[in-house]
C-alpha positions as CSV (number, residue, x, y, z in Angstrom):
1,X,-56.9,114.2,-65.9
2,X,-57.6,112.2,-68.9
3,X,-53.4,112.1,-68.8
4,X,-53.2,110.9,-65.6
5,X,-55.5,108.0,-65.8
6,X,-54.2,106.3,-69.2
7,X,-50.7,106.7,-67.0
8,X,-52.0,104.6,-64.9
9,X,-54.0,102.5,-66.4
10,X,-50.7,102.3,-68.8
11,X,-49.1,100.9,-65.4
12,X,-50.5,98.4,-64.3
13,X,-51.5,97.1,-68.1
14,X,-47.2,97.3,-67.4
15,X,-47.1,94.8,-64.2
16,X,-49.5,92.7,-65.3
17,X,-47.9,91.8,-68.5
18,X,-44.5,92.0,-66.5
19,X,-46.6,89.3,-63.9
20,X,-46.8,86.9,-67.2
21,X,-43.1,86.9,-67.7
22,X,-42.2,87.6,-63.5
23,X,-40.8,90.1,-63.6
24,X,-43.6,92.7,-61.5
25,X,-41.3,91.4,-58.3
26,X,-38.8,93.1,-59.6
27,X,-40.3,96.6,-60.1
28,X,-42.7,96.4,-57.3
29,X,-40.1,95.1,-54.8
30,X,-42.7,92.9,-53.7
31,X,-41.3,90.2,-51.6
32,X,-41.2,86.9,-54.5
33,X,-43.7,84.0,-52.2
34,X,-41.8,80.8,-52.2
35,X,-43.3,77.8,-51.4
36,X,-42.5,75.5,-48.2
37,X,-41.2,73.1,-50.5
38,X,-38.8,75.2,-51.5
39,X,-37.5,75.6,-48.1
40,X,-37.2,72.4,-47.9
41,X,-35.2,71.7,-51.0
42,X,-32.8,75.1,-50.1
43,X,-32.0,73.1,-47.1
44,X,-31.2,69.6,-48.5
45,X,-29.1,71.1,-50.7
46,X,-26.9,72.8,-48.4
47,X,-27.2,69.4,-46.6
48,X,-25.4,67.9,-49.0
49,X,-22.7,70.2,-49.6
50,X,-21.9,70.6,-46.4
51,X,-21.9,66.6,-46.3
52,X,-20.1,66.4,-49.5
53,X,-16.8,68.3,-48.9
54,X,-15.9,66.7,-44.9
55,X,-16.0,63.7,-47.4
56,X,-13.9,65.4,-50.0
57,X,-11.4,66.6,-47.0
58,X,-11.2,63.3,-45.1
59,X,-10.1,61.9,-48.3
60,X,-7.6,64.3,-48.7
61,X,-6.3,63.7,-45.4
62,X,-6.2,59.9,-45.4
63,X,-4.8,59.7,-48.7
64,X,-1.7,61.8,-47.7
65,X,-1.5,60.1,-45.4
66,X,-1.4,56.7,-46.7
67,X,1.4,58.1,-49.7
68,X,3.3,58.9,-45.8
69,X,2.5,55.4,-44.8
70,X,4.5,53.0,-47.9
71,X,7.6,51.4,-47.7
72,X,9.3,52.9,-50.3
73,X,12.4,55.1,-49.9
74,X,14.9,56.6,-52.4
75,X,18.1,54.0,-52.9
76,X,21.8,56.5,-51.8
77,X,22.7,55.3,-55.8
78,X,21.2,54.4,-59.3
79,X,24.7,51.5,-59.3
80,X,25.7,49.3,-57.2
81,X,29.9,49.4,-56.5
82,X,30.3,47.8,-60.0
83,X,28.4,49.1,-62.5
84,X,29.6,52.3,-60.7
85,X,33.4,51.9,-61.3
86,X,32.4,50.1,-64.6
87,X,30.3,52.8,-66.3
88,X,33.0,55.3,-65.1
89,X,35.9,53.3,-67.2
90,X,32.8,53.2,-69.9
91,X,32.5,57.0,-70.6
92,X,36.1,57.6,-69.8
93,X,36.7,55.4,-73.1
94,X,33.5,55.4,-75.0
95,X,34.6,57.7,-78.2
96,X,32.3,61.2,-79.0
97,X,28.7,60.8,-80.2
98,X,27.8,57.2,-78.3
99,X,25.3,57.6,-75.6
100,X,25.1,55.5,-72.6
101,X,22.0,54.0,-71.3
102,X,21.7,52.1,-67.9
103,X,19.4,49.7,-66.6
104,X,16.9,49.9,-70.1
105,X,14.3,47.5,-70.1
106,X,15.2,45.0,-73.1
107,X,11.5,46.1,-74.4
108,X,12.2,49.2,-74.7
109,X,14.5,49.2,-77.0
110,X,13.5,45.2,-79.0
111,X,10.3,44.0,-80.6
112,X,9.0,41.2,-80.5
113,X,8.2,39.9,-84.7
114,X,5.1,38.2,-83.2
115,X,1.6,39.9,-81.9
116,X,1.7,37.6,-79.6
117,X,1.6,39.3,-76.3
118,X,2.8,36.4,-74.2
119,X,6.4,37.3,-76.9
120,X,6.4,40.7,-75.2
121,X,5.4,39.7,-71.2
122,X,8.6,37.5,-71.4
123,X,11.3,40.2,-72.0
124,X,9.0,43.2,-70.3
125,X,10.2,43.0,-66.6
126,X,14.1,42.2,-68.2
127,X,16.4,44.7,-68.2
128,X,20.2,45.2,-69.1
129,X,23.0,46.8,-67.9
130,X,24.3,49.4,-70.3
131,X,22.7,50.2,-73.6
132,X,25.1,51.8,-76.5
133,X,23.9,53.8,-78.5
134,X,25.3,55.7,-81.8
135,X,24.5,59.1,-81.7
136,X,21.2,58.8,-83.5
137,X,20.2,56.9,-80.5
138,X,20.9,53.6,-82.6
139,X,21.2,50.9,-80.6
140,X,24.6,49.3,-81.5
141,X,25.8,46.9,-77.7
142,X,24.6,45.7,-74.7
143,X,26.2,45.1,-72.0
144,X,25.4,42.8,-68.6
145,X,28.3,42.5,-66.0
146,X,28.1,39.1,-64.4
147,X,28.4,39.3,-60.1
148,X,27.4,35.8,-58.3
149,X,23.8,36.3,-58.9
150,X,24.9,35.0,-62.5
151,X,26.0,31.7,-61.5
152,X,22.0,30.2,-60.2
153,X,20.6,28.2,-62.5
154,X,17.8,30.9,-62.4
155,X,20.7,33.6,-63.6
156,X,22.3,30.6,-66.2
157,X,18.8,30.5,-68.0
158,X,17.8,33.7,-67.6
159,X,20.9,34.9,-69.5
160,X,20.9,32.3,-71.7
161,X,17.6,33.0,-72.9
162,X,18.8,36.6,-73.1
163,X,21.2,35.7,-75.7
164,X,19.3,34.0,-78.3
165,X,16.9,37.8,-78.4
166,X,20.2,39.5,-79.0
167,X,21.4,37.1,-81.5
168,X,17.9,37.3,-82.4
169,X,16.9,41.1,-83.2
170,X,21.1,40.9,-84.8
171,X,22.3,43.2,-81.7
172,X,25.8,42.0,-79.5
173,X,25.6,41.5,-76.4
174,X,28.6,41.6,-74.2
175,X,29.0,40.1,-70.7
176,X,31.8,41.5,-69.3
177,X,32.7,39.7,-65.5
178,X,32.1,42.0,-61.7
179,X,36.1,41.8,-60.3
180,X,37.6,41.5,-64.3
181,X,40.2,44.5,-65.6
182,X,37.2,47.7,-66.9
183,X,39.4,48.9,-68.5
184,X,40.8,46.0,-70.1
185,X,37.2,44.4,-71.1
186,X,36.1,48.3,-72.0
187,X,38.8,48.2,-74.6
188,X,37.8,45.2,-75.9
189,X,33.6,46.6,-76.2
190,X,35.0,49.1,-78.2
191,X,36.0,47.5,-81.3
192,X,32.4,46.6,-81.7
193,X,31.6,50.5,-82.1
């Protein structure tokens, strides 16, 4: 039976090699001995996972609740009545190839010549009522509708500042009084195009 002892000896050698590689337990089906502290570590990982899941769930609920309680609502229109009437007339009379951009920030089409941010900040939140651009989207004319609010001292100063910006940028700026005949105003404005 020398043959059987060779097999047994080679089998035990194979198990010892597998044991050094940590694979002996897979071949024999024996249970892998787990140190006591590993059970504690595993339990801690499960606990951390559950706590993080609960926090995540709580935060997602509070974000959705906060969004629902924000004090914002959709306006019925981007225009008031005067702006609507003027836009319709402008669209009706504007030659083909021109584009109308309503309520556009000045900083979106005029850049300060200076790198100082104070000049950018002065126009950051200011807008005009309508910007007319050619077919290549180059601005050709700006239009500001003047309602009663433009008679206030702060608005008069703002309008004067805006006029100076447009003069410097070499872009025509037209003021149209609310309550004037919009058809005649647009006819006059078309002479700039």
